[in-house]
Every structure is written in structure tokens, then in C-alpha cells.
C-alpha positions as CSV (number, residue, x, y, z in Angstrom):
1,M,141.1,94.8,126.7
2,R,138.5,91.7,125.3
3,L,136.7,92.1,128.9
4,F,136.8,95.7,127.6
5,L,135.3,95.1,124.6
6,V,133.1,92.7,125.5
7,L,131.3,95.3,128.2
8,V,131.2,98.0,125.3
9,L,129.5,95.7,122.8
10,T,126.9,94.9,125.9
11,A,126.2,98.3,126.8
12,L,125.6,99.0,123.2
13,A,123.3,96.3,122.8
14,C,121.3,96.9,125.7
15,L,120.7,100.8,124.8
16,A,119.7,99.8,121.2
17,Q,116.8,97.5,122.9
18,D,115.7,100.1,125.4
19,K,115.6,102.6,122.5
20,A,113.4,99.8,120.7
21,A,111.4,99.8,123.4
22,I,110.3,102.8,123.9
23,L,109.5,103.6,120.0
24,A,107.4,100.5,120.6
25,L,105.8,102.0,123.6
26,D,105.5,105.3,122.1
27,K,103.7,103.7,118.6
28,Q,101.6,101.6,121.4
29,W,100.5,105.2,122.9
30,S,99.5,106.7,119.3
31,D,97.7,103.4,118.1
32,S,95.8,103.5,121.7
33,I,94.7,107.6,121.6
34,V,93.5,106.8,117.8
35,K,92.0,103.5,119.0
36,G,90.0,105.5,122.2
37,D,91.8,102.0,124.4
38,T,91.7,103.6,127.8
39,A,92.8,100.5,129.3
40,T,96.2,100.2,127.5
41,L,96.3,104.1,128.1
42,E,96.0,102.8,132.1
43,K,98.7,100.7,132.0
44,L,101.2,103.3,129.5
45,L,100.4,106.4,131.7
46,S,102.1,107.2,134.6
47,D,99.5,108.2,137.7
48,D,101.3,111.5,138.4
49,L,101.1,112.1,134.5
50,V,101.4,116.0,133.0
51,Y,99.9,115.9,129.8
52,A,100.1,119.3,127.9
53,H,98.6,119.7,124.7
54,S,99.5,122.5,122.2
55,T,96.5,124.1,122.8
56,G,97.5,125.3,126.2
57,I,95.3,123.2,127.8
58,V,97.1,120.3,131.0
59,D,95.8,117.3,132.1
60,T,96.2,114.5,134.4
61,K,96.0,111.0,133.8
62,T,92.7,110.9,134.9
63,S,91.3,113.8,133.1
64,Y,92.6,113.0,129.8
65,I,91.6,109.4,130.1
66,A,88.2,110.9,131.1
67,K,88.0,113.1,127.7
68,I,88.9,109.9,125.6
69,K,86.6,107.9,127.3
70,E,83.6,110.5,126.8
71,R,84.9,111.2,123.4
72,R,85.6,114.9,124.2
73,Q,89.3,114.3,122.4
74,V,89.3,111.8,120.1
75,Y,92.0,111.0,116.9
76,K,90.9,110.4,113.8
77,S,94.7,110.0,112.7
78,F,98.4,109.7,114.3
79,E,101.6,110.5,111.9
80,Q,105.1,110.5,113.5
81,H,107.8,111.8,111.7
82,K,111.3,111.6,112.8
83,P,111.2,109.5,116.2
84,T,114.6,110.1,118.4
85,V,115.1,108.6,121.5
86,N,117.3,109.6,124.5
87,I,117.8,107.1,127.0
88,Y,119.2,107.9,130.5
89,K,119.3,105.8,133.9
90,D,115.5,105.3,134.4
91,S,113.9,107.5,131.7
92,A,114.2,108.0,128.3
93,V,112.8,111.5,126.3
94,T,112.0,110.8,122.5
95,F,111.3,113.5,120.3
96,S,109.6,113.7,116.7
97,Y,107.4,115.6,114.7
98,V,103.5,115.0,114.4
99,R,100.9,115.3,111.8
100,V,97.6,114.6,114.3
101,T,94.1,114.9,113.0
102,G,90.6,114.4,114.9
103,T,88.2,116.6,117.2
104,N,88.3,118.3,120.8
105,Q,86.2,120.8,122.7
106,A,87.0,123.2,120.3
107,G,85.9,121.4,117.5
108,L,87.5,119.5,114.3
109,F,91.6,119.4,114.1
110,D,94.5,119.3,111.9
111,D,98.0,119.9,113.9
112,K,101.2,119.9,113.1
113,V,103.5,119.4,115.9
114,M,106.7,118.9,117.7
115,L,105.8,116.0,120.1
116,I,108.3,115.1,123.2
117,H,107.7,112.4,125.7
118,F,109.4,111.8,128.7
119,W,109.3,108.3,130.1
120,V,110.2,106.8,134.0
121,K,111.2,103.3,134.9
122,Q,108.7,102.6,137.8
123,N,109.1,99.0,139.6
124,N,110.6,97.7,136.1
125,T,108.0,99.0,133.8
126,W,108.1,102.1,131.6
127,R,105.5,104.7,132.0
128,L,105.1,107.9,130.1
129,A,105.4,110.6,132.9
130,A,104.6,113.8,130.6
131,H,104.0,114.7,127.1
132,Q,104.2,118.2,125.6
133,T,103.3,119.1,122.1
134,T,104.2,122.5,120.1
135,K,102.3,123.8,117.2
136,I,104.7,124.1,114.1
137,D,104.6,125.7,110.6
138,K,105.3,121.9,109.0
139,L,106.6,119.4,109.3
140,P,110.5,118.5,108.4
């Protein structure tokens, strides 16, 4: 019985650490986009990234990083609300509400969106494999 309890508590502690790590990576990603830090994005993003914007535009890792380098996608601010994480064996999904401002090919934007990130563990390192935002009327 004690061994079972130790195993359960250990599993819960590992899960909490994984959730904290994923939230920290989401924060690192958002800080990177606001700073235009493409070197960090190169490390965080999976090579087969699917990056779907709320505008309907879909980018790859290469095209998304190029937009940031060339300042065709500039983020001024990123405010994340109510982030949650679900961990699976070698993947994780984050969900949150965000207010994001900046400029893109259409001009200035000040959007409220629902954000979903899909993280995968590749070679023992978490990488962002999918990004999806959907415009919403108001933040909760």
C-alpha cells in the first residue's frame, strides 16, 4: 500500500512539473514573438509546425519566422488569460484566451482570441507543433 501511495504521489509531482514546464515554454514563445526573437523561435518550433492564424492564414515554421524577421508580422503586446495544460504521453495541449496587438499584412490589429497550442516531445525536448487562434468577442 505504501509503495502504491509513493508511486501515485511521484506521478502527480511529475505531472505538475510537466505542466509548469509547458506553461513556461508557452511564456517563452509569447515573449519571443513580442521581442521578435527568431533565434528562440527556431529552437521552440517543430520543423513540421502548422501555424494557423485567426485571419485564416496558415504558416509553416519557415514562413512564420520569415514574417517576423522581415517585420511583416510584428507583435506589440500579448496578454494571456486563464492558461490550462493537458499532458499526454509525449504531447501536451495548452488552451488560453489572449489579447494580442501589433501589425501584419492587413495593418494594425488588436485581437481577442482563443489560443490552442499542441506541444510534442521530440528527442526529449518539447517543441511547438501546432498553433491555432480563433477570434472571440470578449475575454472571459
